[in-house]
C-alpha positions, 0 to 999 in steps of 0.5 A: 678764852680767859676773861679778865675780871673788872670792876663794876660801879653803881651810880644809881640808888636802888637795892642790890640782892642775892638772886639764885647764884647771881647779883641783881641790882634793882634801881629806884626806877625799877630797872633789873640788872645783873652783876656777872660775879664770875667776871667781877673784881670789886664794887664801887657803890656811889649811889643810895643802895640797900645790900641785904646779908645775902648779897654780902655773904655772896660777895664774901664767897665770891671774894668780891670787896665792896667800896661805899662812896658818899654822894660827893664821891667821898670814901665812907667805907668797905666790905672785905671778904675774910681773905682780905683781912689776913693781909693785916697779919702780914702788915704787922710782921713787915713793921715788926721787921721794919722796927729792928734795924738789923732786919731792916737792913737785911731785907 
């Protein structure tokens, strides 16, 4: 049975850390929740969340981006695994072709 990946949303404040080969989220009230890495497509963080470097390293190796938002839902920034940065090279090549009228017409 194929399990589709999905996004996870963190609305509570707390701490996100690596626990063995899993991600653990401990909320401010002490509740421990595990985030299943193998079915996680992305994390969206809306609360005040502390993240340690071991968690970021683990998220990067699992190819999971993390998007951070303010208390009011305004986008603040993202953590992208290395492979996402390669898309920048593709964008630059696309823009170069767009600027050249002959290449643009060909495409």
